C-alpha positions as CSV (number, residue, x, y, z in Angstrom):
1,X,97.1,153.3,84.6
2,X,98.8,153.2,81.2
3,X,95.7,151.7,79.8
4,X,93.8,154.7,79.8
5,X,96.9,156.4,77.9
6,X,97.1,153.8,75.1
7,X,94.1,153.8,71.9
8,X,92.7,150.3,72.0
9,X,89.8,151.0,70.2
10,X,86.6,149.2,71.2
11,X,88.3,147.2,74.1
12,X,89.1,150.0,76.3
13,X,86.1,149.7,78.3
14,X,86.1,145.9,78.8
15,X,89.8,146.1,79.6
16,X,89.5,148.9,82.2
17,X,86.1,146.9,83.6
18,X,88.6,143.6,84.0
19,X,91.5,145.8,85.7
20,X,88.4,147.6,88.0
21,X,87.6,143.9,88.9
22,X,90.8,142.5,89.5
23,X,91.7,145.7,91.8
24,X,88.4,145.3,93.9
25,X,89.2,141.5,94.7
26,X,93.0,142.4,95.5
27,X,91.7,145.0,97.9
28,X,89.3,142.8,99.4
29,X,91.4,139.9,99.6
30,X,94.4,141.4,100.8
31,X,94.0,144.9,102.6
32,X,90.7,143.5,104.1
33,X,92.0,140.6,105.1
34,X,89.2,138.6,103.9
35,X,91.5,135.6,102.6
36,X,93.0,135.1,105.9
37,X,89.8,135.5,108.0
38,X,87.3,132.9,108.8
39,X,85.4,131.2,105.9
40,X,82.1,132.5,107.3
41,X,83.0,136.1,107.2
42,X,84.2,135.6,103.2
43,X,80.9,134.1,102.8
44,X,79.0,137.0,104.4
45,X,80.7,139.7,102.5
46,X,80.2,138.0,99.3
47,X,76.7,137.3,100.2
48,X,75.9,141.0,101.0
49,X,77.9,142.0,97.7
50,X,75.9,140.0,95.8
51,X,72.2,141.5,97.5
52,X,73.9,144.8,96.7
53,X,74.5,144.3,93.2
54,X,71.0,143.0,92.8
55,X,69.3,145.7,94.4
56,X,71.3,148.1,92.4
57,X,70.4,146.4,89.1
58,X,66.6,146.3,90.5
59,X,66.7,150.2,90.8
60,X,68.5,150.7,87.5
61,X,65.9,148.5,85.5
62,X,63.1,150.5,87.8
63,X,64.3,153.7,86.1
64,X,64.2,152.1,82.8
65,X,68.1,152.4,82.7
66,X,68.7,149.4,80.5
67,X,66.1,149.9,78.1
68,X,68.5,150.9,75.1
């Protein structure tokens, strides 16, 4: 990505995180065929993804990762 070589100051991390999210959804929707499969499979995938994010955030908060 060319963004990693451009000095955009404090927007660097949010732009890269935004690109990461877009790439994630493109891979999930097209390469994993979630877009063209039954809606139930999409719901199950996103429920599992939400649960994984919740468990990861809970584990990080257990180790006081977010406590500045």
